[in-house]
C-alpha positions in Angstrom: 75.8 103.8 127.9 72.7 101.3 128.7 75.5 98.8 129.4 76.8 100.6 132.7 72.9 100.8 134.2 73.0 97.0 133.0 75.8 95.8 135.0 74.3 97.9 138.1 71.1 96.0 137.5 73.1 92.6 137.9 74.9 93.8 141.0 71.4 95.0 142.2 69.8 91.5 141.8 72.5 89.8 143.5 71.5 92.1 146.6 68.0 90.8 145.8 68.9 87.8 146.3 70.5 88.3 149.8 67.4 90.2 150.7 65.1 87.1 150.0 67.3 85.0 152.3 66.9 87.5 154.9 63.2 88.0 154.5 62.6 84.5 154.2 64.4 83.6 158.0 62.4 86.9 159.2 59.5 85.0 158.0 60.2 81.8 159.9 61.4 83.5 163.1 65.3 82.8 162.8 67.5 85.8 163.7 69.0 87.9 161.2 71.5 90.3 162.2 70.5 93.8 162.5 74.1 95.1 161.0 73.5 92.6 158.0 70.2 94.7 157.2 71.4 97.9 157.7 74.2 97.3 155.2 71.7 96.3 153.3 69.2 99.2 153.4 72.4 101.3 152.7 73.3 99.6 149.5 69.4 100.3 148.3 69.5 104.0 149.5 73.1 104.8 148.0 73.9 102.2 145.1 70.5 101.2 143.8 68.7 104.7 144.3 71.1 107.8 144.5 73.5 106.2 142.0 71.4 104.0 139.9 68.1 105.4 139.8 69.6 109.0 139.8 71.4 108.0 136.6 68.4 107.0 134.9 66.2 110.1 136.2 68.6 112.7 135.7 70.2 111.7 132.9 68.8 108.8 130.9 65.1 109.3 131.3 65.8 113.2 130.2 68.0 112.3 127.0 65.0 109.6 126.1 62.2 112.5 126.2 65.1 114.6 124.0 64.7 112.3 121.5 61.1 111.9 121.0 60.6 108.6 123.5 56.7 107.9 123.3 55.0 105.1 124.9 53.6 104.7 120.8 56.9 104.4 119.5 58.1 102.5 122.3 55.0 99.7 122.1 55.9 99.7 118.4 59.3 98.7 119.5 58.7 95.8 121.7 55.1 95.3 121.0 54.3 94.6 124.7 54.3 96.7 127.7 52.6 100.0 127.0 52.6 100.6 130.9 56.3 100.8 131.0 56.3 104.4 130.4 59.0 107.0 132.0 56.1 108.1 134.5 55.8 104.5 135.4 59.4 104.2 136.0 59.3 107.1 138.2 56.3 106.0 140.1 58.3 102.5 141.3 61.3 104.5 142.0 59.1 106.5 144.5 57.4 103.4 145.6 60.9 101.4 146.6 61.8 104.7 148.1 58.9 104.1 150.3 59.6 100.2 151.0 63.1 101.0 152.2 61.5 103.6 154.7 58.8 100.9 155.8 61.8 98.4 156.1 64.2 101.0 158.1 61.4 101.9 160.4 60.8 98.1 161.0 64.2 97.3 161.2 64.8 99.9 164.3 62.0 98.2 165.9 63.2 94.9 165.3 66.5 96.1 166.6 64.7 97.1 169.7 63.5 93.5 170.2 59.6 94.2 169.1 58.8 90.7 167.8 55.8 92.1 165.3 57.9 94.4 163.7 60.2 91.3 162.0 57.1 90.4 160.2 56.2 93.8 159.4 60.5 93.9 158.1 60.1 90.6 156.1 56.9 92.0 154.3 58.4 95.4 153.2 62.0 93.8 152.0 59.6 91.2 150.2 57.5 94.3 148.7 60.9 95.5 147.6 61.9 92.8 146.2 58.8 91.9 143.7 58.9 95.7 142.7 62.6 96.0 141.9 62.6 92.5 140.2 59.8 93.8 138.3 60.9 97.2 137.4 64.2 95.5 136.5 62.8 93.6 133.6 61.1 96.3 132.2 64.2 98.2 131.9 66.3 95.8 130.6 63.8 94.3 128.3 62.0 97.5 127.2 63.6 100.9 128.2 67.2 100.3 127.5 66.7 98.7 124.2 64.3 102.1 122.9 66.9 104.2 124.7 70.0 102.3 122.7 67.8 102.7 119.6 66.6 106.5 119.9 70.2 108.1 121.6 72.8 108.7 118.8 76.1 107.1 119.7 77.8 110.6 119.8 75.1 111.6 122.7 75.9 108.0 124.4 79.2 109.0 125.1 78.1 112.4 126.8 75.6 110.6 128.8 78.4 108.2 129.9 80.5 111.1 131.1 77.4 112.4 132.9 76.7 109.3 134.8 80.5 109.5 136.0 80.0 113.1 137.2 77.0 111.7 138.8 78.8 109.0 140.5 81.8 111.3 142.0 79.3 113.3 143.6 78.2 110.9 145.4 81.6 109.1 146.3 84.5 107.5 145.3 85.1 104.2 144.4 81.1 103.6 144.7 81.0 101.0 142.7 83.8 98.8 144.4 82.4 99.5 147.8 79.2 98.2 147.1 80.5 95.5 145.2 82.2 94.3 148.1 79.3 94.7 150.4 77.4 92.7 148.3 79.8 90.0 148.4 80.0 90.6 152.3 76.7 90.0 153.1 76.5 87.1 150.3 78.9 85.2 152.4 77.4 86.2 155.6 74.2 84.3 154.8 75.3 81.8 152.4 75.1 81.5 148.9 
């Protein structure tokens, strides 16, 4: 079950690499096509947030709480990261949403020719990249191993079905569509 979320993390990390390049170019005063940035923000809103974070918030975190997840037990499992509780994960999801909104506002201004918006856009993207990189690390090394241990195998199958149902509500072929988008943007910016 957590394998689904881990695979999504790998796709999200590829988009973060695209964003690193775009933010670096913006910071250096080089042009970046607004359409590329709009596509990247669509990916972040739909794939990373609605699909991936939605599954975590609506399915995984609830299951963890039902099975007695606590910071004390989790700390005993890994020995580090007592701050990586569900509440922290949720607040980081919210912070990511705020940064995406800020990037979208700056992108609108950048597209309209507002020169200072370029730096604000780059800054929002860089902050988002840092946040999500750390967030993914916490989940991969802490939350997901605890989930794998706490949630019984029979329930993992049910949770996987709930993941699939959540994706269908968002759109058909969601993963394929956004994987193609990541590949397209990687090619546009050069790997």
